[in-house]
RODO-2510 file (C-alpha; in nm, 4 decimals, decimal comma):
residues 342
     n   res          X          Y          Z
     1     m    -0,1138     4,1577     3,3700
     2     s     0,0538     3,9239     3,6300
     3     r     0,3759     3,6998     3,5833
     4     w     0,2115     3,4377     3,5555
     5     l    -0,1097     3,5052     3,3812
     6     s     0,1710     3,6596     3,1236
     7     a     0,3082     3,3681     3,0879
     8     c    -0,0089     3,1352     3,0686
     9     v    -0,1863     3,3771     2,8456
    10     l     0,2205     3,3283     2,5659
    11     i     0,2969     2,9713     2,5937
    12     a    -0,0358     2,7843     2,7174
    13     g    -0,3563     3,0328     2,6059
    14     c    -0,5395     3,0420     2,9026
    15     g    -0,8417     3,1694     2,7789
    16     d    -0,9750     2,8676     2,5812
    17     g    -0,7650     2,6015     2,6477
    18     a    -0,6332     2,5825     3,0170
    19     t    -1,0402     2,6705     3,1168
    20     a    -1,1442     2,3177     2,8850
    21     a    -0,8052     2,1531     3,0199
    22     a    -0,8679     2,2707     3,4346
    23     p    -1,0408     1,9405     3,6504
    24     a    -1,3001     1,9872     3,8143
    25     v    -1,1888     1,8483     4,1982
    26     p    -0,8940     2,0393     4,3467
    27     a     1,8970     0,8066     1,2583
    28     d     1,7469     0,5555     1,0530
    29     t     1,8698     0,2045     0,9407
    30     g     1,6132     0,0630     0,8547
    31     t     1,6069    -0,1868     1,1093
    32     f     1,5296    -0,0943     1,4879
    33     d     1,5155    -0,2578     1,8499
    34     a     1,1718    -0,3088     1,9054
    35     g     1,2532    -0,5755     2,2426
    36     p     1,0906    -0,4874     2,5789
    37     s     1,2760    -0,2633     2,8538
    38     d     1,2411    -0,1103     3,2127
    39     a     1,0076     0,1186     3,3294
    40     s     1,3016     0,2734     3,5196
    41     p     1,5622     0,5763     3,3745
    42     s     1,8644     0,4242     3,2509
    43     d     2,0505     0,4872     2,9117
    44     d     2,0018     0,2632     2,6792
    45     a     1,7170     0,4469     2,4727
    46     r     1,9430     0,7288     2,3941
    47     a     1,9246     0,7291     2,0111
    48     d     2,2645     0,7965     1,8365
    49     g     2,2478     1,0704     1,5693
    50     g     1,9844     1,2976     1,7281
    51     p     1,6304     1,3627     1,4999
    52     v     1,5882     1,1701     1,1779
    53     a     1,6628     1,4661     0,9284
    54     d     1,3730     1,5627     0,6165
    55     s     1,4066     1,2945     0,3565
    56     g     1,7326     1,2723     0,1878
    57     p     2,0612     1,0441     0,0115
    58     g     1,9980     0,8111     0,3080
    59     d     1,6147     0,7660     0,3075
    60     a     1,5172     0,4401     0,1868
    61     g     1,3578     0,5916    -0,1416
    62     p     0,9850     0,5594    -0,2785
    63     e     0,8976     0,2117    -0,1281
    64     t     0,5367     0,1524    -0,0956
    65     i     0,3865    -0,0341     0,1642
    66     s     0,0473    -0,2607     0,0604
    67     t    -0,2490     0,0030     0,2048
    68     g    -0,1117     0,3090     0,0220
    69     p    -0,1994     0,7038     0,0242
    70     k    -0,5386     0,7620     0,2534
    71     g    -0,6588     1,0464     0,2820
    72     c    -0,4414     1,3656     0,3055
    73     i    -0,1254     1,1120     0,3441
    74     t    -0,0389     1,1618    -0,0808
    75     e     0,2330     0,8855    -0,0682
    76     i     0,3834     0,5875     0,1860
    77     v     0,8028     0,6874     0,2042
    78     a     1,0732     0,6039     0,4222
    79     g     1,2427     0,9567     0,6074
    80     t     0,9639     1,2815     0,7241
    81     k     0,7752     1,3983     0,5318
    82     v     0,5110     1,6808     0,5646
    83     f     0,1268     1,6611     0,4465
    84     s    -0,1431     1,9318     0,4422
    85     c    -0,4784     1,7992     0,5756
    86     d    -0,7633     2,0579     0,6615
    87     g    -0,5532     2,3826     0,7323
    88     l    -0,2881     2,1974     0,9445
    89     q     0,0643     2,0782     0,7861
    90     f     0,1675     1,7135     0,9951
    91     e     0,5164     1,6191     0,9766
    92     v     0,5405     1,2413     0,9626
    93     t     0,8823     1,0000     0,9970
    94     v     0,8469     0,6959     0,9155
    95     p     1,1269     0,4581     0,9427
    96     a     1,2643     0,2008     0,6580
    97     a     1,1966    -0,0716     0,8358
    98     c     0,8683     0,0284     0,8853
    99     l     0,7745    -0,0537     0,4943
   100     a     0,7002    -0,3827     0,4850
   101     g     0,3266    -0,3231     0,6278
   102     g     0,2012    -0,5873     0,8283
   103     g     0,2315    -0,3838     1,1254
   104     a     0,5363    -0,4320     1,1425
   105     c     0,5700    -0,1125     1,3092
   106     g     0,4161     0,1523     1,5719
   107     l     0,2958     0,4476     1,6098
   108     v     0,3164     0,7478     1,8276
   109     l     0,1237     1,1190     1,7885
   110     d     0,3113     1,3541     1,9427
   111     v     0,1995     1,7263     1,9680
   112     h     0,3938     1,9906     2,0587
   113     g     0,2724     2,3159     2,3221
   114     m     0,1414     2,7166     2,2360
   115     t     0,3956     2,8571     2,0698
   116     m     0,5983     2,5434     1,9322
   117     s     0,5584     2,4142     1,6515
   118     a     0,6668     2,0062     1,5506
   119     r     1,0445     2,0508     1,5052
   120     i     1,0039     2,1916     1,8495
   121     e     0,8704     1,9508     1,9834
   122     d     1,0967     1,6728     1,8662
   123     k     1,4260     1,8630     1,9804
   124     n     1,2823     1,8440     2,3355
   125     t     1,1210     1,4547     2,2672
   126     e     1,3572     1,3172     2,0063
   127     m     1,0810     1,1312     1,9134
   128     r     1,1573     1,0648     1,5657
   129     a     1,4929     0,9139     1,6047
   130     l     1,3210     0,6677     1,9029
   131     g     1,0990     0,6162     1,6703
   132     s     1,3231     0,4848     1,3734
   133     k     1,5423     0,3246     1,6359
   134     y     1,2524     0,0922     1,7558
   135     g     1,0354     0,0954     1,4879
   136     y     0,7138     0,3446     1,5193
   137     v     0,6063     0,5970     1,2580
   138     v     0,6211     0,8570     1,4534
   139     v     0,3057     1,1657     1,3480
   140     q     0,4042     1,5563     1,4454
   141     p     0,1196     1,7751     1,4054
   142     n     0,1895     2,1165     1,3548
   143     a    -0,0451     2,4175     1,5003
   144     i    -0,1191     2,7241     1,3503
   145     p    -0,0244     3,0281     1,2916
   146     a     0,2988     2,9608     1,2912
   147     p     0,5732     3,0062     1,6161
   148     p     0,5552     3,1915     1,7820
   149     s     0,1750     3,2855     1,7698
   150     s     0,0711     2,8698     1,7209
   151     s    -0,2145     2,7892     1,9129
   152     w    -0,4508     2,4865     1,9218
   153     t    -0,8074     2,5135     1,8977
   154     p    -0,9785     2,2363     2,1098
   155     a    -1,3141     2,2579     1,9506
   156     v    -1,1499     2,2386     1,5792
   157     d    -0,7356     2,0850     1,5942
   158     d    -0,9040     1,8231     1,7787
   159     t    -1,1116     1,6824     1,5067
   160     k    -0,8374     1,7258     1,2916
   161     v    -0,6013     1,5650     1,4449
   162     l    -0,8580     1,2797     1,5180
   163     a    -0,8726     1,2303     1,1739
   164     f    -0,5281     1,2612     1,0324
   165     l    -0,4358     0,9427     1,2734
   166     k    -0,6681     0,7739     1,2426
   167     s    -0,6024     0,8097     0,8087
   168     a    -0,2189     0,7506     0,9300
   169     i    -0,3361     0,4290     1,1306
   170     e    -0,4574     0,2696     0,7685
   171     a    -0,1978     0,4192     0,5185
   172     y     0,0558     0,2872     0,7521
   173     d    -0,0690    -0,0022     0,8165
   174     v     0,0540    -0,0239     1,1221
   175     d     0,0151    -0,2543     1,4415
   176     r    -0,2928    -0,1355     1,6123
   177     d    -0,2012    -0,2696     2,0063
   178     r     0,0768    -0,0249     1,9374
   179     v    -0,1262     0,3089     1,8926
   180     h     0,0505     0,5977     2,1417
   181     m    -0,0004     0,9175     2,1958
   182     t     0,2480     1,2400     2,3666
   183     g     0,2076     1,6032     2,4456
   184     f     0,3829     1,8604     2,6137
   185     s     0,1579     2,1955     2,7347
   186     q    -0,1821     2,2363     2,5061
   187     g    -0,0836     1,8726     2,3545
   188     g    -0,0575     1,7221     2,6743
   189     m    -0,4171     1,8995     2,7377
   190     m    -0,4656     1,7385     2,3704
   191     t    -0,3623     1,4239     2,4701
   192     s    -0,5587     1,4392     2,8389
   193     r    -0,8495     1,5509     2,6376
   194     f    -0,8209     1,1744     2,4013
   195     l    -0,7254     0,9977     2,7080
   196     c    -1,0889     1,0876     2,8641
   197     r    -1,2257     1,0925     2,4909
   198     q    -1,0801     0,8285     2,2062
   199     a    -0,9668     0,5746     2,4626
   200     e    -1,0072     0,2703     2,2373
   201     l    -0,7482     0,3951     2,0035
   202     f    -0,4965     0,4170     2,2082
   203     a    -0,2540     0,1360     2,3517
   204     s    -0,0555     0,4010     2,6098
   205     v    -0,0830     0,7530     2,6143
   206     a     0,2261     1,0346     2,8155
   207     a     0,1282     1,3758     2,8875
   208     a     0,3505     1,6614     3,0269
   209     a     0,2106     1,9370     3,2185
   210     g    -0,1331     1,9493     3,0689
   211     t    -0,4799     1,8160     3,1866
   212     g    -0,7868     1,7754     3,0003
   213     c    -0,9545     1,4358     3,1291
   214     t    -1,1943     1,5207     3,4668
   215     f    -1,2352     1,1454     3,5150
   216     v    -1,5362     1,2735     3,6380
   217     g    -1,9466     1,1853     3,5106
   218     l    -1,9653     1,1546     3,1782
   219     d    -1,5913     1,2439     3,1370
   220     v    -1,4015     0,8793     3,1849
   221     p    -1,2404     0,7341     2,9612
   222     s    -1,4193     0,4045     2,7640
   223     r    -1,1894     0,1983     2,9036
   224     e    -0,8530     0,1674     3,1031
   225     l    -0,5045     0,2203     3,0274
   226     p    -0,1433     0,2865     3,1063
   227     v    -0,1451     0,6050     3,1847
   228     l     0,2225     0,8786     3,1982
   229     y     0,1975     1,1986     3,3246
   230     m     0,4633     1,3968     3,3754
   231     h     0,4557     1,8082     3,6304
   232     g     0,6560     2,0205     3,7139
   233     t     0,6107     2,1276     4,1202
   234     r     0,7565     2,4941     4,0040
   235     d     0,5739     2,4872     3,6743
   236     a     0,4673     2,9354     3,5987
   237     v     0,2601     2,8321     3,3091
   238     i     0,0200     2,5012     3,3942
   239     a     0,0154     2,4902     3,8054
   240     y     0,0790     2,2128     3,9273
   241     s    -0,1828     2,1423     4,1275
   242     y    -0,3946     2,1193     3,7904
   243     g    -0,1807     1,7757     3,7342
   244     a    -0,1813     1,6451     4,1080
   245     a    -0,5666     1,7342     4,0912
   246     q    -0,6508     1,5329     3,7455
   247     r    -0,3834     1,2393     3,9507
   248     d    -0,6131     1,2165     4,2167
   249     a    -0,9299     1,1777     4,0444
   250     a    -0,7899     0,9480     3,8026
   251     v    -0,7016     0,7188     4,1878
   252     a    -1,0691     0,7510     4,2561
   253     a    -1,2378     0,6565     3,9736
   254     w    -1,0080     0,3624     3,8681
   255     k    -0,9794     0,2637     4,1758
   256     l    -0,5782     0,2207     4,1839
   257     g    -0,3939     0,1146     4,4789
   258     p    -0,1002     0,2562     4,6908
   259     e     0,1509     0,4399     4,5256
   260     s     0,5076     0,2648     4,5182
   261     v     0,8359     0,4492     4,4208
   262     v     0,9721     0,3583     4,0658
   263     s     1,2573     0,6241     4,1000
   264     a     1,2955     0,9404     4,3617
   265     d     1,5738     1,1973     4,4880
   266     a     1,5619     1,5611     4,5905
   267     k     1,4186     1,6505     4,2660
   268     h     1,2094     1,4547     4,1551
   269     r     0,9850     1,1491     4,2857
   270     w     0,8196     0,8790     4,0188
   271     t     0,5967     0,6861     4,1442
   272     r     0,3434     0,3947     4,0229
   273     r    -0,0101     0,2656     4,1398
   274     k    -0,2298    -0,0032     3,9539
   275     s    -0,5738    -0,0296     3,8975
   276     p    -0,7855    -0,4053     4,0620
   277     a    -0,7639    -0,4625     3,6907
   278     g    -0,3745    -0,4449     3,6740
   279     t    -0,3804    -0,1101     3,4785
   280     v    -0,0669     0,1088     3,5586
   281     f    -0,0706     0,5161     3,6252
   282     e     0,2999     0,6747     3,6918
   283     f     0,2893     1,0459     3,7813
   284     i     0,6101     1,2239     3,8169
   285     q     0,6977     1,5347     3,9438
   286     f     1,0417     1,6867     3,9499
   287     e     1,2119     2,0211     4,0771
   288     y     1,3861     2,1433     3,7241
   289     e     1,3195     2,4562     3,6039
   290     a     1,3817     2,6459     3,2972
   291     s     1,6380     2,8922     3,2293
   292     s     1,3138     3,1239     3,1447
   293     v     1,1209     3,2994     3,4699
   294     l     0,8248     3,2689     3,2121
   295     l     0,8512     2,9114     3,2297
   296     r     1,0325     2,7973     3,5418
   297     g     0,9251     2,4644     3,5458
   298     h     0,7466     2,4082     3,2590
   299     c     0,9965     2,2358     3,0963
   300     f     1,1196     1,9397     2,9662
   301     p     1,3798     1,7436     3,1520
   302     g     1,6817     1,5788     2,9907
   303     s     1,6634     1,7920     2,6841
   304     n     1,8692     1,9742     2,4812
   305     d     1,7297     2,2422     2,3839
   306     l     1,8720     2,5655     2,5856
   307     t     1,8723     2,8156     2,3396
   308     a     1,5968     2,9475     2,0656
   309     t     1,7022     2,7646     1,7107
   310     e     1,3943     2,7170     1,5198
   311     p     1,2096     2,9050     1,3157
   312     g     0,9838     3,1641     1,5162
   313     q     1,0592     2,9898     1,8506
   314     y     1,0370     3,2252     2,1160
   315     l     1,1951     3,0567     2,3875
   316     g     1,4409     2,6969     2,4816
   317     f     1,2342     2,4366     2,6502
   318     a     1,4679     2,2516     2,8596
   319     c     1,5003     2,2561     3,2036
   320     t     1,8700     2,3925     3,2994
   321     g     2,1300     2,1257     3,4834
   322     d     2,1541     1,7843     3,5778
   323     s     1,8262     1,5028     3,5470
   324     a     1,7209     1,2286     3,6342
   325     f     1,5793     1,0895     3,3663
   326     v     1,5140     1,2294     2,9807
   327     w     1,1558     1,3240     2,9225
   328     g     1,1580     1,1029     2,5266
   329     e     1,3509     0,8984     2,6571
   330     i     1,0784     0,7368     2,9189
   331     v     0,8268     0,7790     2,7003
   332     m     0,9475     0,5915     2,4736
   333     k     1,0158     0,3353     2,6617
   334     f     0,6496     0,3503     2,8979
   335     f     0,5073     0,2581     2,4835
   336     r     0,6992    -0,0147     2,4378
   337     d     0,6819    -0,1662     2,7463
   338     h     0,2281    -0,0789     2,7801
   339     p     0,1227    -0,2297     2,4263
   340     r    -0,2552    -0,2505     2,4122
   341     g    -0,3343    -0,5402     2,7032
   342     k    -0,0530    -0,4860     2,8794
***
């Protein structure tokens, strides 16, 4: 078996997942900063103190919001809580300030890749801490079985994740104009599929190293929405050509205009295009690599996940060396800049 195929089977699930995804064409303080931000990289989005811990002495306690429990979500409390639903576990982090209800916060669905877990994903995105800083409930599902064998099955798991997301939107009474999704590898594939098939739910999405929306025929989003997509040119798991093909298909389907450069240097190029309606499509390609030859460019720029520390973790998913941007930070900035209708 080739090195690429071995890596693909290990990390992304080449069989069912990659086939379905390939395009047809080549610390919680109780307050948060909800103000606008630039689209270009900066340091102001990094949250102090790292990921939010599980519920403990510093959390706000069992204060509830108006809509209350919904479906598998049995209680509404500040901090991180795990809910079991339809055979999957969902880790939900709620800033104390979001308990005010009435659309006080947005929501981010953050989906991990193969061999990973919600906690490994958060090591790389720091979305829990960023959500607490900027006012977003963060939902991070876990695939089964546990790492390192975890893998998403689209035909089964997409429906389960979608159902939980809809329950969470109601249970936490979030701002429907600030519901977003991001994911990496298999999680990026799910994000791309949801872009194509559930566009009405989201204000904007950000996918990394995972395609799944062909933008051809019936496989086109029902509405335009802002998209941020990232793919490493040296990705040893999901070939960069898949990401470039999805970009090119989006350019054709949405009649996107000429690209402008957001940021570029010898190691990365970040561009932006707009549709005639003003919808933004941003694309980042980079040459950074992980420490593992199984991954190479299949990694998170700016992450600190250099070694396996979480239960079942097989590899560190951080890109090594200096990066021009931090993926989790620019995803959150993109979401803050692109609520529904903007």
